[in-house]
C-alpha positions in Angstrom: -9.1 -3.6 -16.2 -5.6 -2.8 -15.2 -4.8 -2.2 -11.5 -3.9 1.4 -12.2 -7.5 2.1 -13.5 -9.2 0.5 -10.6 -8.5 3.3 -8.2 -8.2 2.7 -4.4 -9.8 -0.7 -3.6 -12.9 -0.8 -1.4 -13.7 2.9 -1.7 -17.1 4.0 -3.0 -17.2 6.2 -6.1 -20.3 8.2 -6.9 -19.3 8.3 -10.5 -20.4 4.6 -10.6 -24.2 4.4 -11.1 -24.5 1.2 -9.0 -22.8 2.7 -6.0 -24.9 5.9 -6.3 -28.1 3.8 -6.3 -26.8 1.8 -3.3 -26.1 5.1 -1.4 -29.7 6.3 -2.1 -31.2 3.2 -0.8 -29.1 3.3 2.4 -30.1 6.9 3.0 -33.8 6.1 2.6 -33.5 3.2 5.0 -31.7 5.3 7.6 -34.2 8.1 7.3 -37.2 5.8 7.8 -35.6 4.3 10.8 -35.0 7.7 12.4 -38.6 8.7 11.6 -40.0 5.6 13.2 -37.9 6.2 16.4 -39.3 9.7 16.7 -42.9 8.5 16.1 -42.4 5.7 18.7 -41.2 8.2 21.3 -44.3 10.4 20.7 -46.6 7.3 21.0 -44.9 6.4 24.2 -45.5 9.9 25.6 -49.1 9.7 24.5 -49.6 6.3 26.2 -48.1 7.6 29.5 -50.5 10.6 29.3 -53.4 8.2 28.8 -52.4 6.1 31.7 -52.3 9.1 34.0 -55.6 10.6 32.9 -57.3 9.9 36.3 -54.6 12.0 38.1 -54.9 15.4 36.5 -52.1 17.0 38.6 -49.5 14.2 37.8 -50.7 14.2 34.2 -50.2 17.9 33.8 -46.7 17.8 35.4 -45.6 14.7 33.3 -47.0 16.1 30.0 -45.4 19.5 30.6 -42.0 18.1 31.3 -42.0 15.5 28.5 -43.4 18.0 26.0 -40.4 20.3 26.7 -38.0 17.4 26.6 -39.6 16.0 23.4 -39.3 19.4 21.8 -35.7 19.5 22.8 -35.2 16.0 21.5 -36.8 16.9 18.2 -34.6 20.0 17.9 -31.5 17.9 18.7 -32.5 15.2 16.3 -32.8 17.8 13.6 -29.2 18.9 14.2 -28.0 15.3 14.5 -29.8 14.3 11.4 -28.4 17.2 9.4 -24.9 16.5 10.6 -25.2 12.8 9.8 -26.5 13.6 6.4 -23.7 16.1 5.7 -21.2 13.6 7.1 -22.4 10.7 4.9 -22.6 12.9 1.8 -19.2 14.4 2.6 -17.7 10.9 3.0 -19.0 9.8 -0.4 -17.9 13.0 -2.0 -14.4 12.8 -0.5 -14.0 9.1 -1.4 -15.1 10.0 -5.0 -12.6 12.8 -5.2 -9.9 10.6 -3.6 -10.5 8.0 -6.4 -10.4 10.7 -9.1 -7.2 12.1 -7.7 -5.7 8.7 -7.4 -6.5 8.1 -11.1 -4.8 11.4 -12.0 -1.7 10.6 -10.0 -1.3 7.2 -11.5 -1.8 8.6 -15.0 0.9 11.2 -14.3 3.3 8.5 -13.1 2.5 6.3 -16.2 3.0 9.3 -18.5 6.5 10.0 -17.0 7.3 6.3 -17.2 6.2 6.2 -20.8 8.4 9.1 -21.7 11.5 7.0 -20.8 10.1 3.5 -21.7 11.7 1.3 -24.3 14.5 -1.3 -24.7 17.9 -0.1 -23.7 20.6 0.2 -26.3 23.4 -2.1 -25.2 26.7 -2.3 -27.0 28.7 -5.4 -26.2 32.5 -5.2 -26.2 33.9 -7.0 -29.3 36.1 -10.0 -29.2 39.0 -11.2 -31.3 38.6 -14.9 -32.0 41.1 -17.4 -33.4 41.0 -21.1 -34.1 43.7 -23.4 -32.9 44.3 -27.1 -33.1 44.6 -28.8 -29.7 45.2 -32.4 -28.9 42.7 -34.5 -27.1 42.2 -38.1 -26.1 39.1 -40.3 -26.4 38.4 -44.0 -26.1 36.8 -46.2 -28.6 36.2 -49.9 -29.2 38.2 -51.7 -32.0 37.7 -55.4 -32.6 36.1 -55.8 -29.2 38.9 -53.9 -27.4 38.8 -50.5 -25.8 41.5 -48.3 -27.3 42.7 -44.8 -26.5 43.0 -42.5 -29.6 45.1 -39.4 -29.8 43.6 -36.8 -32.1 43.3 -33.0 -32.6 40.3 -30.7 -32.6 39.6 -27.2 -33.5 39.0 -24.9 -30.5 37.9 -21.3 -30.4 40.1 -19.1 -28.3 40.1 -15.3 -27.8 42.8 -12.7 -27.9 42.5 -9.9 -25.4 42.0 -6.3 -26.7 45.1 -4.2 -26.0 43.2 -0.9 -26.1 39.7 0.6 -26.5 39.1 4.2 -27.4 35.3 4.8 -27.7 33.5 8.0 -28.5 29.7 8.2 -28.4 27.4 11.1 -29.3 23.8 10.9 -28.1 20.9 13.0 -29.3 17.4 12.7 -27.8 14.2 13.1 -29.8 10.7 11.8 -29.4 8.9 8.9 -31.2 6.2 9.4 -33.8 3.5 9.6 -31.2 5.5 12.2 -29.3 5.2 10.1 -26.0 8.5 8.3 -25.6 12.1 9.6 -25.8 14.3 8.1 -28.5 18.1 8.2 -28.7 20.1 8.8 -31.8 23.6 7.3 -31.4 26.7 8.2 -33.3 29.3 5.6 -32.4 33.0 5.5 -33.1 35.3 3.0 -31.5 39.0 2.2 -32.1 40.2 -1.2 -30.9 43.9 -2.0 -30.7 44.9 -5.6 -31.4 48.4 -7.0 -30.7 49.3 -10.5 -31.9 51.5 -11.9 -29.1 51.0 -15.5 -30.3 53.8 -17.3 -32.2 51.9 -19.6 -34.6 48.6 -17.9 -35.1 48.0 -15.2 -37.7 44.3 -15.7 -38.8 41.8 -13.9 -36.6 38.1 -13.1 -36.6 36.9 -9.8 -35.2 33.5 -10.5 -33.6 31.8 -7.0 -33.4 28.0 -7.4 -33.1 25.9 -4.2 -33.2 24.2 -2.9 -30.2 21.1 -4.7 -28.9 17.7 -3.1 -28.8 18.0 -0.8 -31.8 15.1 0.1 -34.0 17.3 1.5 -36.8 20.9 0.8 -37.6 22.7 2.6 -40.4 26.2 3.0 -41.8 27.6 0.1 -39.9 31.2 -0.6 -41.0 34.4 -2.0 -39.7 37.7 -0.6 -40.9 41.3 -1.7 -40.4 44.4 0.5 -40.2 47.7 -0.5 -41.7 50.0 -2.9 -40.0 52.9 -1.8 -37.8 55.2 -3.5 -35.4 54.0 -4.1 -31.8 55.2 -1.4 -29.5 55.8 1.1 -32.3 55.7 4.9 -32.0 51.9 4.8 -31.7 51.2 7.2 -34.5 48.0 6.1 -36.2 48.0 5.6 -39.9 46.2 8.0 -42.2 42.6 7.6 -43.2 43.8 6.5 -46.7 45.6 3.5 -45.2 42.3 2.1 -43.8 40.6 -0.8 -45.5 37.1 -1.9 -45.0 36.4 -5.4 -43.8 33.6 -7.5 -45.0 31.7 -10.0 -42.9 32.5 -13.6 -43.3 28.7 -14.4 -43.5 25.9 -12.0 -44.2 24.0 -13.3 -41.2 26.6 -12.4 -38.6 29.1 -9.7 -37.7 32.3 -11.7 -37.8 35.2 -10.1 -39.8 38.2 -12.1 -40.8 41.7 -10.4 -40.9 45.3 -11.6 -40.8 47.9 -10.3 -38.3 51.4 -11.7 -38.2 53.0 -12.5 -34.9 54.6 -9.5 -33.3 52.5 -7.0 -35.2 49.6 -4.8 -34.1 46.7 -3.2 -35.9 43.8 -0.9 -35.2 40.1 -1.8 -35.9 37.5 0.9 -36.1 33.8 0.4 -35.7 31.3 3.1 -36.7 27.6 3.3 -37.0 24.5 5.4 -36.4 21.6 3.9 -34.5 18.3 4.8 -33.0 16.5 3.2 -30.1 15.3 3.5 -26.5 16.3 6.2 -24.0 19.3 4.4 -22.5 22.7 3.6 -23.9 25.2 1.3 -22.1 28.5 -0.4 -22.9 28.8 -3.9 -21.6 32.3 -5.5 -21.2 30.6 -8.9 -21.1 33.0 -10.1 -18.4 36.1 -9.4 -20.5 39.3 -7.9 -19.0 39.7 -4.6 -20.8 43.1 -2.8 -21.0 43.7 0.9 -21.8 40.0 1.6 -21.8 38.6 5.0 -22.5 34.9 5.8 -23.1 33.6 9.3 -23.8 29.9 9.9 -24.1 28.5 13.3 -25.1 24.8 13.6 -24.2 23.4 16.7 -26.1 20.2 17.0 -24.1 19.0 18.0 -20.6 18.4 15.5 -17.9 21.3 13.1 -18.8 22.9 11.0 -16.0 25.4 8.2 -15.9 24.0 4.7 -15.5 24.8 1.7 -13.3 26.6 3.5 -10.6 30.1 3.4 -12.2 31.2 7.0 -11.5 32.9 8.6 -14.5 36.4 9.9 -14.0 35.5 13.3 -15.6 32.2 15.1 -16.1 31.8 18.3 -18.2 28.6 20.2 -18.4 28.2 22.8 -21.2 24.6 24.2 -21.3 22.3 21.3 -22.2 25.3 19.1 -23.2 27.0 16.7 -20.6 30.2 14.8 -21.3 31.1 11.7 -19.3 34.5 10.1 -19.5 35.6 6.8 -18.1 39.3 6.1 -18.2 41.1 3.0 -17.0 44.8 2.7 -17.9 45.2 -0.7 -16.5 43.0 -3.8 -16.7 39.3 -3.3 -15.8 36.2 -5.5 -15.7 32.9 -4.4 -14.4 29.7 -6.3 -13.7 27.4 -3.4 -14.5 27.8 -1.7 -17.8 28.9 1.9 -18.3 26.3 4.1 -19.9 24.0 7.1 -20.0 20.3 7.4 -19.5 17.6 10.1 -19.2 16.9 11.1 -15.7 13.3 12.2 -15.1 12.3 14.5 -12.3 11.0 12.5 -9.4 7.3 12.6 -8.7 7.1 13.5 -5.0 4.3 13.5 -2.4 2.0 11.1 -4.2 -0.9 9.8 -2.1 -1.1 12.9 0.2 -4.3 14.4 -1.3 -6.1 11.0 -1.5 -5.2 10.4 2.2 -6.4 13.9 3.1 -9.7 13.4 1.3 -10.3 10.0 3.0 -9.9 11.7 6.4 -11.9 14.8 5.4 -15.2 13.6 7.0 -13.4 13.1 10.4 -11.8 16.6 10.1 -15.2 18.0 9.3 -16.7 16.3 12.4 -13.9 17.7 14.5 -14.5 21.2 13.2 -18.3 21.1 13.5 -18.2 19.8 17.1 -15.9 22.6 18.0 -18.4 25.1 16.6 -21.3 23.5 18.5 -19.4 23.6 21.7 -18.3 27.2 21.2 -21.3 29.2 19.9 -25.0 28.8 19.1 -25.5 27.1 15.7 -28.7 27.1 13.7 -29.5 24.6 11.0 -29.0 27.1 8.3 -25.6 28.0 9.6 -24.5 24.4 9.9 -25.6 23.7 6.3 -23.9 26.8 4.9 -20.7 26.2 6.9 -20.5 22.5 5.8 -21.0 23.5 2.2 -18.2 26.0 2.4 -15.9 23.4 4.1 -16.3 20.7 1.5 -16.2 23.3 -1.3 -12.8 24.4 0.0 -11.6 20.8 -0.1 -12.9 20.4 -3.6 -11.0 23.6 -4.6 -7.9 22.3 -3.0 -8.2 19.0 -4.9 -8.1 20.6 -8.3 -5.7 23.5 -7.4 -3.1 21.1 -6.1 -2.8 19.7 -9.7 -1.4 23.0 -10.9 0.4 24.5 -7.8 1.9 23.5 -4.5 -0.9 22.0 -2.2 0.4 23.9 0.9 0.3 27.2 -0.9 -3.1 26.4 -2.3 -4.5 25.6 1.1 -3.0 28.8 2.6 -4.9 30.9 0.0 -8.1 28.8 0.6 -7.8 29.1 4.3 -7.9 32.9 4.1 -11.2 32.6 2.2 -12.5 30.1 4.7 -11.6 32.3 7.7 -13.2 35.4 6.1 -16.5 33.5 5.5 -16.4 31.9 8.9 -16.5 35.3 10.5 -20.2 35.5 9.5 -21.1 32.6 11.7 -21.2 34.7 14.9 -23.9 37.2 15.7 -21.5 39.1 17.9 -17.8 40.0 17.7 -17.1 37.5 20.4 -19.0 34.7 18.6 -17.2 35.6 15.4 -13.9 35.5 17.1 -14.8 32.1 18.6 -15.8 30.8 15.1 -12.4 32.0 13.8 -10.5 30.2 16.6 -12.5 27.0 16.0 -11.9 27.1 12.3 -8.1 27.5 12.8 -7.9 24.8 15.4 -10.4 22.3 13.8 -10.4 23.2 10.1 -7.2 24.9 8.9 -4.5 23.3 11.0 -5.7 19.7 10.6 -5.8 19.9 6.8 -2.4 21.6 6.8 -1.1 18.9 9.1 -1.9 16.3 6.5 -0.1 18.3 3.7 3.2 19.0 5.5 5.9 16.4 6.2 5.5 16.8 10.0 1.9 15.7 10.1 1.9 14.2 13.6 3.4 17.4 15.1 0.9 19.7 13.3 -2.1 17.6 14.2 -0.9 17.5 17.8 -0.7 21.2 17.9 -4.2 21.5 16.4 -5.6 19.1 19.0 -3.9 20.9 21.9 -5.2 24.2 20.6 -8.7 22.8 20.4 -8.6 21.5 24.0 -7.1 24.7 25.4 -9.8 26.7 23.6 -12.7 24.7 25.0 -11.2 24.7 28.5 -10.7 28.5 28.4 -14.2 29.0 27.0 -16.2 26.8 29.4 -14.0 26.7 32.6 -12.8 30.3 32.7 -15.8 32.0 30.8 -13.5 33.7 28.4 -16.3 35.7 26.9 -20.0 36.3 27.8 -22.8 36.9 25.3 -23.9 40.5 25.8 -26.2 42.6 23.7 -23.7 45.5 23.4 -21.2 43.1 21.9 -23.3 42.7 18.8 -21.7 43.4 15.4 -22.5 46.7 13.8 
């Protein structure tokens, strides 16, 4: 299983049967322990009553007091048990939703990455190679004596390109499966070669095709007519061009002859198809009179490798980048164009919120208990509404902004919370508790300034409890009942 499909490590997921069975067994064990504690307390009261059977007055007082306390304890245990059950169920529900949302986010990231995946199309700058004879000295043994021998050897040397005029047109389509982007490249490059050597006139034009292509068609190398070096610069007509054939079918080496003091122009053209990135690599050469123009006829195009183009033109969905260097230039990173995808922002926010949801629920429910009378039925209904709102937020945030979704959900939550109070004052207290303990904390985990928002929510909760209990902000009165 890949790391992406494993979800958040260590979190329970109720969609896994083994974890669901484990949760059930733990709940049964905890419930039995709580029942035994209540029974033990009742047995202890019965034993104390039996021990005081001879003193009727003390027995009556003891039994009366502890019966009331035992009844209060049983009632408090009912609320505590319900809150604990809701807290445990809410934790497992939130952790399951967190894992599901994590799966969805990772799948979304993988889908975006897949749309621009693939090998890059890399065009290496061609080289002009020539072979020269150079003397060298080596030692050998003749008749038992070490002798130095003067000889010559063939050495490959390279002639610098005097000019590079490159035009590239890029079209973007999708592959057969419709998942990944594919570039269609129309490449035309004119390379100027000047023979400044005195005794060399046979050269090899090393012009390999681009790396990473899946389809290469119409590849050809043409040579213009000869002209003296430093001429008027008027290029020959198309009729004067001759097509060069490779020396060997296995490589892309083209032989041509150029007399000393003459210059010629070599043109390379092809159409190719490959991954969603095209770059031109100088391969460490020192390029002179370099001009590269790329026209990307699709949206989302951007220049690659951080080499800022000299000129950028945008015309609708088409973007033209031009790099011009009149003097010598050599760059470590290649020039090029790639498809820029929209960044996936705010990942991990909803999973973090869902992991903290049980704590936020406990915050809210304690505020409600400290502010107004709560029955078991109201606690159960309020808890169900709270976790239902979080569930709705989880799925709405996939299609719309999470902050806007929570704002809409909060209005529904506040409207329903009004029914918790039996009086207008109690309903207003429920609204204040829900804003301070339910709405603001969740919003604080959705906005960038989480610490500030949570601090405001905590301060609001503390002020509300102080005003309610220290200053008796409202009193329960029959005439305050809702009509």
